[in-house]
Backbone atoms as SQL, in Angstrom:
CREATE TABLE atoms (id INTEGER PRIMARY KEY, chain TEXT, resi INTEGER, resn TEXT, atom TEXT, x REAL, y REAL, z REAL);
INSERT INTO atoms VALUES
  (1, 'A', 1, 'MET', 'N', 0.813, -1.178, 0.089),
  (2, 'A', 1, 'MET', 'CA', -0.160, 0.112, 0.053),
  (3, 'A', 1, 'MET', 'C', 0.829, 1.264, 0.193),
  (4, 'A', 2, 'ASN', 'N', 0.350, 2.102, -0.274),
  (5, 'A', 2, 'ASN', 'CA', 0.990, 3.590, -0.746),
  (6, 'A', 2, 'ASN', 'C', 0.928, 4.192, 0.835),
  (7, 'A', 3, 'ASP', 'N', 2.042, 4.798, 1.061),
  (8, 'A', 3, 'ASP', 'CA', 2.172, 5.533, 2.585),
  (9, 'A', 3, 'ASP', 'C', 0.776, 6.748, 2.439),
  (10, 'A', 4, 'GLU', 'N', 0.965, 7.305, 1.495),
  (11, 'A', 4, 'GLU', 'CA', -0.181, 8.225, 1.256),
  (12, 'A', 4, 'GLU', 'C', -1.516, 7.971, 1.932),
  (13, 'A', 5, 'GLU', 'N', -2.095, 6.614, 1.591),
  (14, 'A', 5, 'GLU', 'CA', -3.193, 6.102, 1.688),
  (15, 'A', 5, 'GLU', 'C', -3.297, 5.911, 3.277),
  (16, 'A', 6, 'ASN', 'N', -2.310, 5.723, 3.805),
  (17, 'A', 6, 'ASN', 'CA', -2.274, 5.232, 5.446),
  (18, 'A', 6, 'ASN', 'C', -1.832, 6.352, 6.256),
  (19, 'A', 7, 'ASP', 'N', -1.962, 7.642, 5.653),
  (20, 'A', 7, 'ASP', 'CA', -1.692, 9.014, 6.338),
  (21, 'A', 7, 'ASP', 'C', -2.814, 9.435, 7.476),
  (22, 'A', 8, 'PRO', 'N', -2.737, 9.345, 8.720),
  (23, 'A', 8, 'PRO', 'CA', -3.867, 9.676, 9.577),
  (24, 'A', 8, 'PRO', 'C', -4.519, 10.958, 9.784),
  (25, 'A', 9, 'HIS', 'N', -3.398, 12.055, 9.044),
  (26, 'A', 9, 'HIS', 'CA', -3.361, 13.388, 9.327),
  (27, 'A', 9, 'HIS', 'C', -4.403, 13.992, 8.383),
  (28, 'A', 10, 'VAL', 'N', -4.949, 15.126, 8.842),
  (29, 'A', 10, 'VAL', 'CA', -5.649, 16.045, 7.881),
  (30, 'A', 10, 'VAL', 'C', -5.071, 17.115, 7.357),
  (31, 'A', 11, 'HIS', 'N', -5.080, 17.139, 6.066),
  (32, 'A', 11, 'HIS', 'CA', -4.277, 17.958, 5.327),
  (33, 'A', 11, 'HIS', 'C', -5.261, 19.255, 4.703),
  (34, 'A', 12, 'ILE', 'N', -4.870, 20.515, 4.981),
  (35, 'A', 12, 'ILE', 'CA', -5.782, 21.529, 4.702),
  (36, 'A', 12, 'ILE', 'C', -5.299, 22.611, 4.119),
  (37, 'A', 13, 'GLY', 'N', -5.640, 23.258, 2.883),
  (38, 'A', 13, 'GLY', 'CA', -5.228, 24.297, 2.253),
  (39, 'A', 13, 'GLY', 'C', -5.911, 25.294, 2.109),
  (40, 'A', 14, 'ILE', 'N', -5.755, 26.525, 2.289),
  (41, 'A', 14, 'ILE', 'CA', -6.647, 27.370, 2.261),
  (42, 'A', 14, 'ILE', 'C', -6.067, 28.508, 1.125),
  (43, 'A', 15, 'ILE', 'N', -6.991, 28.636, 0.091),
  (44, 'A', 15, 'ILE', 'CA', -6.476, 29.777, -0.728),
  (45, 'A', 15, 'ILE', 'C', -7.453, 31.013, -0.789),
  (46, 'A', 16, 'VAL', 'N', -7.103, 32.145, -1.026),
  (47, 'A', 16, 'VAL', 'CA', -8.009, 33.303, -1.037),
  (48, 'A', 16, 'VAL', 'C', -7.272, 34.021, -2.093),
  (49, 'A', 17, 'SER', 'N', -8.577, 34.553, -2.961),
  (50, 'A', 17, 'SER', 'CA', -8.378, 35.198, -3.980),
  (51, 'A', 17, 'SER', 'C', -7.607, 36.630, -3.700),
  (52, 'A', 18, 'LYS', 'N', -6.950, 36.988, -4.593),
  (53, 'A', 18, 'LYS', 'CA', -6.174, 38.122, -4.889),
  (54, 'A', 18, 'LYS', 'C', -7.029, 39.396, -5.161),
  (55, 'A', 19, 'LYS', 'N', -8.122, 38.746, -5.715),
  (56, 'A', 19, 'LYS', 'CA', -9.211, 39.870, -6.062),
  (57, 'A', 19, 'LYS', 'C', -9.664, 40.594, -4.327),
  (58, 'A', 20, 'THR', 'N', -9.494, 39.970, -3.528),
  (59, 'A', 20, 'THR', 'CA', -9.755, 40.185, -2.183),
  (60, 'A', 20, 'THR', 'C', -8.838, 41.510, -2.022),
  (61, 'A', 21, 'ARG', 'N', -9.383, 43.008, -1.639),
  (62, 'A', 21, 'ARG', 'CA', -9.003, 44.015, -1.506),
  (63, 'A', 21, 'ARG', 'C', -7.401, 44.219, -0.950),
  (64, 'A', 22, 'THR', 'N', -6.984, 43.544, 0.231),
  (65, 'A', 22, 'THR', 'CA', -5.562, 43.953, 0.478),
  (66, 'A', 22, 'THR', 'C', -5.162, 42.441, 1.360),
  (67, 'A', 23, 'SER', 'N', -3.910, 42.517, 1.572),
  (68, 'A', 23, 'SER', 'CA', -3.126, 41.540, 2.282),
  (69, 'A', 23, 'SER', 'C', -3.818, 41.189, 3.398),
  (70, 'A', 24, 'VAL', 'N', -4.266, 42.412, 4.073),
  (71, 'A', 24, 'VAL', 'CA', -4.881, 42.491, 5.497),
  (72, 'A', 24, 'VAL', 'C', -5.973, 41.578, 5.549),
  (73, 'A', 25, 'SER', 'N', -6.938, 41.970, 4.849),
  (74, 'A', 25, 'SER', 'CA', -7.983, 41.094, 4.128),
  (75, 'A', 25, 'SER', 'C', -7.891, 39.769, 4.071),
  (76, 'A', 26, 'ARG', 'N', -6.928, 39.403, 3.320),
  (77, 'A', 26, 'ARG', 'CA', -6.782, 37.818, 2.807),
  (78, 'A', 26, 'ARG', 'C', -6.344, 37.373, 4.036),
  (79, 'A', 27, 'ASN', 'N', -5.545, 37.865, 4.984),
  (80, 'A', 27, 'ASN', 'CA', -4.883, 37.205, 6.156),
  (81, 'A', 27, 'ASN', 'C', -6.120, 37.023, 7.196),
  (82, 'A', 28, 'LYS', 'N', -6.918, 38.125, 7.313),
  (83, 'A', 28, 'LYS', 'CA', -7.996, 38.054, 8.155),
  (84, 'A', 28, 'LYS', 'C', -8.717, 36.696, 7.685),
  (85, 'A', 29, 'ILE', 'N', -9.136, 36.607, 6.483),
  (86, 'A', 29, 'ILE', 'CA', -10.069, 35.254, 6.118),
  (87, 'A', 29, 'ILE', 'C', -9.459, 33.968, 6.489),
  (88, 'A', 30, 'LYS', 'N', -8.030, 34.027, 6.247),
  (89, 'A', 30, 'LYS', 'CA', -7.298, 32.741, 6.502),
  (90, 'A', 30, 'LYS', 'C', -7.462, 32.448, 7.854),
  (91, 'A', 31, 'ARG', 'N', -7.021, 33.560, 8.872),
  (92, 'A', 31, 'ARG', 'CA', -7.206, 33.135, 10.169),
  (93, 'A', 31, 'ARG', 'C', -8.520, 32.888, 10.743),
  (94, 'A', 32, 'ARG', 'N', -9.838, 33.391, 9.985),
  (95, 'A', 32, 'ARG', 'CA', -10.958, 32.838, 10.513),
  (96, 'A', 32, 'ARG', 'C', -11.255, 31.236, 10.053),
  (97, 'A', 33, 'TYR', 'N', -10.679, 31.008, 8.864),
  (98, 'A', 33, 'TYR', 'CA', -10.899, 29.762, 8.593),
  (99, 'A', 33, 'TYR', 'C', -10.096, 28.807, 9.396),
  (100, 'A', 34, 'ARG', 'N', -8.999, 29.192, 9.888),
  (101, 'A', 34, 'ARG', 'CA', -7.904, 28.544, 10.468),
  (102, 'A', 34, 'ARG', 'C', -8.583, 28.130, 11.880),
  (103, 'A', 35, 'HIS', 'N', -9.184, 29.406, 12.598),
  (104, 'A', 35, 'HIS', 'CA', -10.104, 29.233, 13.773),
  (105, 'A', 35, 'HIS', 'C', -11.067, 28.265, 13.887),
  (106, 'A', 36, 'ILE', 'N', -11.952, 28.446, 12.662),
  (107, 'A', 36, 'ILE', 'CA', -12.724, 27.545, 12.517),
  (108, 'A', 36, 'ILE', 'C', -12.479, 25.994, 12.415),
  (109, 'A', 37, 'LEU', 'N', -11.625, 25.698, 11.610),
  (110, 'A', 37, 'LEU', 'CA', -11.069, 24.311, 11.631),
  (111, 'A', 37, 'LEU', 'C', -10.124, 23.692, 12.975),
  (112, 'A', 38, 'ASP', 'N', -9.748, 24.660, 13.521),
  (113, 'A', 38, 'ASP', 'CA', -9.105, 24.096, 14.790),
  (114, 'A', 38, 'ASP', 'C', -10.349, 23.515, 15.550),
  (115, 'A', 39, 'GLU', 'N', -11.514, 24.400, 15.633),
  (116, 'A', 39, 'GLU', 'CA', -12.677, 23.888, 16.590),
  (117, 'A', 39, 'GLU', 'C', -13.074, 22.482, 15.891),
  (118, 'A', 40, 'LEU', 'N', -13.175, 22.465, 14.752),
  (119, 'A', 40, 'LEU', 'CA', -13.814, 21.177, 14.167),
  (120, 'A', 40, 'LEU', 'C', -12.908, 20.001, 14.023),
  (121, 'A', 41, 'LYS', 'N', -11.271, 20.170, 14.289),
  (122, 'A', 41, 'LYS', 'CA', -10.458, 19.296, 13.757),
  (123, 'A', 41, 'LYS', 'C', -10.681, 17.782, 14.259),
  (124, 'A', 42, 'ASN', 'N', -11.306, 17.721, 15.336),
  (125, 'A', 42, 'ASN', 'CA', -11.779, 16.259, 16.183),
  (126, 'A', 42, 'ASN', 'C', -13.042, 15.676, 15.505),
  (127, 'A', 43, 'ASN', 'N', -13.497, 16.313, 14.592),
  (128, 'A', 43, 'ASN', 'CA', -14.690, 16.039, 13.856),
  (129, 'A', 43, 'ASN', 'C', -14.175, 15.602, 12.352),
  (130, 'A', 44, 'LEU', 'N', -13.138, 15.778, 11.923),
  (131, 'A', 44, 'LEU', 'CA', -12.567, 15.672, 10.656),
  (132, 'A', 44, 'LEU', 'C', -12.299, 14.249, 10.383),
  (133, 'A', 45, 'ARG', 'N', -12.502, 13.590, 9.309),
  (134, 'A', 45, 'ARG', 'CA', -12.097, 12.065, 9.062),
  (135, 'A', 45, 'ARG', 'C', -10.761, 12.051, 8.865),
  (136, 'A', 46, 'PRO', 'N', -9.826, 11.227, 9.721),
  (137, 'A', 46, 'PRO', 'CA', -8.453, 11.080, 9.413),
  (138, 'A', 46, 'PRO', 'C', -8.069, 10.842, 8.053),
  (139, 'A', 47, 'GLY', 'N', -7.191, 11.188, 7.356),
  (140, 'A', 47, 'GLY', 'CA', -6.593, 11.001, 6.026),
  (141, 'A', 47, 'GLY', 'C', -7.291, 12.061, 5.024),
  (142, 'A', 48, 'SER', 'N', -8.179, 12.991, 5.622),
  (143, 'A', 48, 'SER', 'CA', -8.823, 13.847, 4.485),
  (144, 'A', 48, 'SER', 'C', -7.923, 14.747, 3.888),
  (145, 'A', 49, 'ARG', 'N', -8.313, 15.400, 2.919),
  (146, 'A', 49, 'ARG', 'CA', -7.525, 16.421, 2.082),
  (147, 'A', 49, 'ARG', 'C', -8.614, 17.465, 1.908),
  (148, 'A', 50, 'VAL', 'N', -8.431, 18.667, 2.451),
  (149, 'A', 50, 'VAL', 'CA', -9.406, 19.645, 2.400),
  (150, 'A', 50, 'VAL', 'C', -8.847, 20.975, 1.814),
  (151, 'A', 51, 'ILE', 'N', -9.583, 21.293, 0.649),
  (152, 'A', 51, 'ILE', 'CA', -8.883, 22.795, -0.068),
  (153, 'A', 51, 'ILE', 'C', -10.037, 23.668, 0.197),
  (154, 'A', 52, 'LEU', 'N', -9.801, 25.107, 0.662),
  (155, 'A', 52, 'LEU', 'CA', -10.454, 26.015, 0.899),
  (156, 'A', 52, 'LEU', 'C', -10.300, 26.657, -0.106),
  (157, 'A', 53, 'VAL', 'N', -11.382, 27.406, -1.094),
  (158, 'A', 53, 'VAL', 'CA', -11.045, 28.570, -2.091),
  (159, 'A', 53, 'VAL', 'C', -12.096, 29.374, -1.686),
  (160, 'A', 54, 'ALA', 'N', -11.630, 30.785, -1.268),
  (161, 'A', 54, 'ALA', 'CA', -12.377, 31.793, -0.455),
  (162, 'A', 54, 'ALA', 'C', -12.394, 32.743, -1.646),
  (163, 'A', 55, 'ARG', 'N', -13.370, 33.393, -1.820),
  (164, 'A', 55, 'ARG', 'CA', -13.926, 34.532, -2.706),
  (165, 'A', 55, 'ARG', 'C', -13.997, 35.784, -2.070),
  (166, 'A', 56, 'SER', 'N', -13.715, 36.735, -2.630),
  (167, 'A', 56, 'SER', 'CA', -13.566, 37.963, -2.144),
  (168, 'A', 56, 'SER', 'C', -14.914, 38.385, -1.524),
  (169, 'A', 57, 'ARG', 'N', -15.909, 38.090, -1.984),
  (170, 'A', 57, 'ARG', 'CA', -17.131, 38.335, -1.161),
  (171, 'A', 57, 'ARG', 'C', -17.188, 37.852, 0.138),
  (172, 'A', 58, 'ILE', 'N', -16.634, 37.009, 0.440),
  (173, 'A', 58, 'ILE', 'CA', -16.520, 36.376, 1.919),
  (174, 'A', 58, 'ILE', 'C', -16.225, 37.211, 3.253),
  (175, 'A', 59, 'GLU', 'N', -15.588, 38.504, 2.680),
  (176, 'A', 59, 'GLU', 'CA', -15.425, 39.404, 3.859),
  (177, 'A', 59, 'GLU', 'C', -16.412, 39.794, 4.435),
  (178, 'A', 60, 'GLN', 'N', -17.490, 40.042, 3.880),
  (179, 'A', 60, 'GLN', 'CA', -18.933, 40.355, 4.432),
  (180, 'A', 60, 'GLN', 'C', -19.608, 39.326, 5.386),
  (181, 'A', 61, 'THR', 'N', -19.197, 38.238, 5.126),
  (182, 'A', 61, 'THR', 'CA', -19.874, 36.991, 6.090),
  (183, 'A', 61, 'THR', 'C', -19.198, 36.847, 7.320),
  (184, 'A', 62, 'GLY', 'N', -20.511, 36.814, 8.270),
  (185, 'A', 62, 'GLY', 'CA', -20.242, 36.855, 9.463),
  (186, 'A', 62, 'GLY', 'C', -19.527, 35.422, 10.011),
  (187, 'A', 63, 'PHE', 'N', -19.011, 35.213, 11.085),
  (188, 'A', 63, 'PHE', 'CA', -18.219, 34.101, 11.565),
  (189, 'A', 63, 'PHE', 'C', -19.294, 32.710, 11.745),
  (190, 'A', 64, 'GLU', 'N', -20.181, 33.166, 12.289),
  (191, 'A', 64, 'GLU', 'CA', -21.017, 31.904, 12.496),
  (192, 'A', 64, 'GLU', 'C', -21.834, 31.417, 11.228),
  (193, 'A', 65, 'THR', 'N', -21.895, 32.288, 10.294),
  (194, 'A', 65, 'THR', 'CA', -22.512, 32.180, 8.975),
  (195, 'A', 65, 'THR', 'C', -21.535, 31.319, 8.144),
  (196, 'A', 66, 'LEU', 'N', -20.172, 31.729, 8.312),
  (197, 'A', 66, 'LEU', 'CA', -19.112, 31.202, 7.797),
  (198, 'A', 66, 'LEU', 'C', -18.853, 29.683, 8.360),
  (199, 'A', 67, 'LYS', 'N', -18.920, 29.610, 9.772),
  (200, 'A', 67, 'LYS', 'CA', -18.709, 28.138, 10.239),
  (201, 'A', 67, 'LYS', 'C', -20.137, 26.971, 9.789),
  (202, 'A', 68, 'GLU', 'N', -21.175, 27.592, 9.943),
  (203, 'A', 68, 'GLU', 'CA', -22.412, 26.799, 9.351),
  (204, 'A', 68, 'GLU', 'C', -21.941, 26.247, 7.989),
  (205, 'A', 69, 'ASP', 'N', -21.869, 27.004, 7.089),
  (206, 'A', 69, 'ASP', 'CA', -21.867, 26.955, 5.798),
  (207, 'A', 69, 'ASP', 'C', -20.495, 25.695, 5.509),
  (208, 'A', 70, 'LEU', 'N', -19.276, 26.004, 6.376),
  (209, 'A', 70, 'LEU', 'CA', -18.100, 25.189, 6.060),
  (210, 'A', 70, 'LEU', 'C', -18.608, 23.694, 6.596),
  (211, 'A', 71, 'VAL', 'N', -19.204, 23.745, 7.932),
  (212, 'A', 71, 'VAL', 'CA', -19.900, 22.284, 8.381),
  (213, 'A', 71, 'VAL', 'C', -20.522, 21.836, 7.402),
  (214, 'A', 72, 'ARG', 'N', -21.458, 22.596, 6.807),
  (215, 'A', 72, 'ARG', 'CA', -22.489, 21.737, 5.898),
  (216, 'A', 72, 'ARG', 'C', -21.865, 21.103, 4.532),
  (217, 'A', 73, 'GLN', 'N', -20.787, 22.100, 4.178),
  (218, 'A', 73, 'GLN', 'CA', -19.777, 21.560, 2.756),
  (219, 'A', 73, 'GLN', 'C', -19.032, 20.172, 3.355),
  (220, 'A', 74, 'LEU', 'N', -18.378, 20.324, 4.560),
  (221, 'A', 74, 'LEU', 'CA', -17.636, 19.087, 4.912),
  (222, 'A', 74, 'LEU', 'C', -18.705, 17.844, 5.356),
  (223, 'A', 75, 'SER', 'N', -19.745, 18.415, 5.570),
  (224, 'A', 75, 'SER', 'CA', -20.553, 17.126, 5.901),
  (225, 'A', 75, 'SER', 'C', -21.000, 16.373, 4.404),
  (226, 'A', 76, 'GLU', 'N', -21.362, 17.243, 3.531),
  (227, 'A', 76, 'GLU', 'CA', -21.693, 16.882, 2.288),
  (228, 'A', 76, 'GLU', 'C', -20.620, 16.010, 1.627),
  (229, 'A', 77, 'SER', 'N', -19.346, 16.407, 2.044),
  (230, 'A', 77, 'SER', 'CA', -18.329, 15.710, 1.404),
  (231, 'A', 77, 'SER', 'C', -17.795, 14.508, 2.064),
  (232, 'A', 78, 'HIS', 'N', -18.486, 14.007, 3.323),
  (233, 'A', 78, 'HIS', 'CA', -18.676, 13.004, 3.977),
  (234, 'A', 78, 'HIS', 'C', -16.979, 13.359, 4.726),
  (235, 'A', 79, 'THR', 'N', -16.545, 14.297, 4.756),
  (236, 'A', 79, 'THR', 'CA', -15.394, 14.770, 5.642),
  (237, 'A', 79, 'THR', 'C', -15.352, 14.986, 7.053),
  (238, 'A', 80, 'TYR', 'N', -16.668, 15.708, 7.267),
  (239, 'A', 80, 'TYR', 'CA', -17.243, 15.705, 8.635),
  (240, 'A', 80, 'TYR', 'C', -18.190, 15.090, 9.319),
  (241, 'A', 81, 'TYR', 'N', -17.907, 14.758, 10.467),
  (242, 'A', 81, 'TYR', 'CA', -19.053, 13.747, 11.074),
  (243, 'A', 81, 'TYR', 'C', -19.346, 14.608, 12.430),
  (244, 'A', 82, 'GLU', 'N', -20.190, 14.357, 12.966),
  (245, 'A', 82, 'GLU', 'CA', -20.822, 14.553, 14.400),
  (246, 'A', 82, 'GLU', 'C', -20.175, 13.367, 15.349),
  (247, 'A', 83, 'VAL', 'N', -19.717, 13.930, 16.228),
  (248, 'A', 83, 'VAL', 'CA', -19.100, 13.087, 17.363),
  (249, 'A', 83, 'VAL', 'C', -20.314, 12.957, 18.528),
  (250, 'A', 84, 'SER', 'N', -20.922, 12.017, 18.583),
  (251, 'A', 84, 'SER', 'CA', -22.036, 11.849, 19.765),
  (252, 'A', 84, 'SER', 'C', -21.345, 11.125, 21.017);
C-alpha cells in the first residue's frame, strides 16, 4: 500500500483570491478559517484532504455563517462527522 493512503493526518489548504482588496483582508479570512477548523479538527475524518477556496465576497460574511456553511460543505463531502 501507498504511505499516502495510510496517512492519518488531515491536510488542509486555504486559498484566498487576490481579488480580495488587501493582504490584511486575505490574512483575516485565513485566520477565520484556521480558527473554525481548529474547533472542528476532532470531527474531521482522518486522512482527509481539504482545500478551501475563498472568494472576495466572503469578507462580509459573519463568523457563525461562515462556520455553518463550512460544516455543511464538509458534511456533504463526508469529511466531517458529528461526534456523539
